[in-house]
C-alpha positions as a printed Julia matrix, in Angstrom:
95×3 Matrix{Float64}:
 68.18  -80.27   17.09
 68.48  -76.8    18.58
 69.89  -74.05   16.37
 72.63  -71.9    17.97
 71.7   -68.26   18.46
 74.76  -67.18   16.48
 73.67  -69.1    13.35
 74.01  -66.86   10.28
 70.96  -65.58    8.44
 69.98  -68.13    5.79
 70.79  -71.18    7.92
 68.59  -74.12    6.92
 66.61  -75.32    9.94
 64.16  -77.7     8.21
 63.63  -79.44    4.88
 60.07  -80.16    3.77
 58.69  -82.23    0.92
 55.09  -81.56   -0.11
 53.14  -83.61   -2.65
 49.57  -84.18   -3.75
 48.78  -87.26   -5.87
 45.86  -85.49   -7.63
 46.2   -84.36  -11.25
 45.81  -80.9   -12.76
 45.27  -77.91  -10.49
 44.19  -80.21   -7.66
 47.75  -81.58   -7.57
 49.53  -78.22   -7.57
 50.55  -77.35   -4.01
 51.91  -74.18   -2.45
 53.41  -73.95    1.01
 53.82  -71.02    3.42
 54.63  -70.21    7.04
 52.06  -68.74    9.38
 53.06  -67.1    12.65
 55.62  -64.72   14.04
 59.17  -66.04   13.87
 62.52  -65.04   12.35
 62.05  -67.72    9.67
 61.2   -67.79    5.98
 60.45  -70.5     3.44
 62.33  -71.0     0.18
 60.87  -73.2    -2.57
 63.11  -75.75   -4.27
 62.48  -78.08   -7.19
 60.0   -80.95   -7.03
 57.78  -79.77   -4.19
 60.62  -79.32   -1.73
 60.97  -76.35    0.61
 63.68  -75.1     2.94
 62.87  -73.27    6.16
 65.71  -70.83    6.81
 66.55  -68.18    9.39
 65.45  -64.77    8.12
 67.09  -62.68   10.84
 69.38  -63.07   13.83
 68.28  -65.33   16.67
 68.52  -64.22   20.31
 67.91  -66.87   22.96
 67.53  -64.23   25.67
 64.47  -62.89   23.82
 63.0   -66.29   22.85
 64.31  -69.79   23.55
 61.96  -71.26   20.94
 59.87  -70.14   17.98
 56.63  -71.8    16.85
 55.22  -71.44   13.36
 52.64  -73.31   11.36
 53.47  -74.73    7.94
 50.4   -74.52    5.7
 50.25  -76.53    2.45
 47.36  -75.7     0.1
 46.38  -77.14   -3.28
 44.82  -75.19   -6.14
 41.65  -77.27   -6.4
 38.16  -75.91   -5.94
 37.51  -76.03   -3.09
 41.13  -75.74   -2.03
 42.31  -78.35    0.47
 44.99  -77.61    3.02
 47.09  -79.29    5.64
 48.85  -77.71    8.63
 51.72  -78.81   10.83
 53.42  -76.97   13.66
 57.17  -76.43   13.47
 59.11  -75.67   16.66
 62.59  -74.14   16.45
 64.63  -74.41   19.64
 67.41  -71.84   20.05
 70.54  -72.79   21.97
 72.61  -70.29   23.93
 76.22  -69.67   22.95
 77.33  -66.52   24.77
 76.64  -67.32   28.43
 79.22  -68.82   30.79
C-alpha cells in the first residue's frame, strides 16, 4: 500500500522476520538496508525488524523509493540473502 507523503517520521512501512535454522554463529542473522531512501531499519525481538520512515517524504521529488534488504549470518563464510523493497508515496496536497 502506498504511504502518504505527509506520514510522520517513524511511520512503519514494512515488517520483516528473518531466521536461519543453523546453530551457533551460523544461525545469528543481522539485517540492514542498502540504497538511498528516507528509510531506516529498527531491530525488534526474535529476528523481527521494522522498516520506518527516517525523514519526511515528498512525492514531487520521488513517487517511489527502492532499497535492498540484506540479511547476513555470522558463519564463515558468511551467507547472505537480498530482497528489494519498493515504497510507493501517495500525494496528499494536490487538487
